[in-house]
C-alpha positions in Angstrom: 68.2 -75.6 -2.3 64.9 -75.1 -4.2 62.8 -75.7 -1.1 64.8 -73.2 0.9 64.6 -70.6 -1.9 60.8 -71.3 -2.4 60.2 -70.1 1.2 62.3 -67.0 0.7 65.6 -68.1 2.1 68.4 -65.6 1.3 71.9 -67.1 0.9 73.9 -64.0 1.2 73.5 -60.2 1.0 73.3 -59.0 -2.5 76.0 -56.5 -3.6 76.6 -54.4 -6.7 74.0 -53.1 -9.2 71.3 -55.7 -8.1 71.5 -54.5 -4.5 71.3 -50.9 -5.5 68.2 -51.6 -7.6 66.6 -53.4 -4.8 67.1 -50.5 -2.4 66.1 -48.0 -5.0 62.8 -49.8 -5.4 62.4 -49.8 -1.6 62.9 -46.1 -1.6 60.3 -45.6 -4.2 57.9 -47.7 -2.1 58.8 -45.6 1.0 58.0 -42.4 -0.9 54.7 -43.8 -2.2 53.8 -45.0 1.3 54.7 -41.7 3.0 53.5 -39.3 0.4 50.0 -38.7 1.7 50.4 -39.9 5.3 52.0 -36.9 6.8 49.7 -36.5 9.8 50.7 -39.9 11.3 54.3 -38.9 11.3 54.1 -35.2 12.2 54.7 -35.6 15.9 57.7 -38.0 15.7 59.4 -37.2 12.4 60.8 -33.7 11.9 61.2 -34.2 8.1 57.6 -35.2 7.7 56.5 -32.2 9.6 58.6 -30.0 7.3 57.0 -31.7 4.3 53.5 -31.1 5.8 54.2 -27.4 6.3 55.7 -27.1 2.8 52.7 -28.7 1.2 50.0 -27.0 3.2 51.3 -23.5 4.1 52.6 -22.8 0.6 49.2 -23.4 -0.9 47.3 -21.7 1.9 49.3 -18.5 2.2 51.1 -18.4 -1.1 54.5 -18.8 0.6 57.5 -19.7 -1.5 58.9 -22.6 0.5 61.5 -24.9 -1.0 60.1 -28.3 -1.8 61.1 -30.9 0.7 61.0 -34.5 -0.6 59.4 -37.4 1.2 62.4 -39.5 0.3 63.8 -38.4 3.6 64.2 -41.8 5.2 65.6 -41.5 8.7 69.0 -43.1 9.1 67.7 -45.2 11.9 64.3 -46.0 10.3 63.0 -48.7 12.5 60.8 -50.4 9.9 63.7 -50.9 7.5 67.1 -50.1 9.0 68.9 -51.2 5.9 67.0 -48.6 3.8 67.9 -45.9 6.2 71.6 -46.8 6.0 71.4 -47.1 2.2 70.0 -43.5 1.9 72.7 -42.2 4.1 75.3 -44.0 2.0 73.9 -42.4 -1.2 74.4 -39.0 0.4 78.0 -39.9 1.4 78.7 -41.2 -2.1 77.3 -38.0 -3.5 79.7 -36.0 -1.4 82.6 -38.0 -2.7 81.3 -37.6 -6.3 80.8 -33.9 -5.8 84.4 -33.5 -4.6 85.7 -35.4 -7.6 86.7 -38.4 -5.6 86.1 -42.1 -6.3 82.4 -42.9 -5.8 79.9 -45.6 -6.5 77.4 -43.0 -7.5 77.1 -42.9 -11.3 75.4 -40.1 -13.3 72.6 -42.5 -14.1 72.0 -43.3 -10.4 72.2 -39.7 -9.5 69.6 -38.8 -12.1 67.2 -41.6 -11.1 67.4 -40.5 -7.4 66.8 -36.8 -8.3 63.9 -37.8 -10.5 62.1 -39.1 -7.4 62.9 -36.1 -5.3 66.0 -37.3 -3.5 67.6 -34.6 -1.3 71.4 -34.8 -1.3 72.2 -32.3 1.5 70.1 -32.0 4.6 70.5 -28.4 5.7 67.7 -27.1 7.9 
């Protein structure tokens, strides 16, 4: 068992708070990675283009454009499909929470996501 674990063998998918924390850390890394690299994504990723225009046009022309977060992981993000699904799941859980229904989204999780610029509703 120790030999397998020493080479990174994963026995089963993690669930619960530990899994949420892992994906949250991955989201933070995604945000850090994509924060300043807008140009490389502008032709294939609509959300990154919107971020680019928000950041650049608002400063150049003094336009009041709503801040768009770079936590906008595509649902089918090819580099980390599980992260894309997780982000989508957080939005679905928010919808349940917002409607007063049973949800795995706690106030603490909601606050942590909002503190890194998470967007709950994608309306463009």
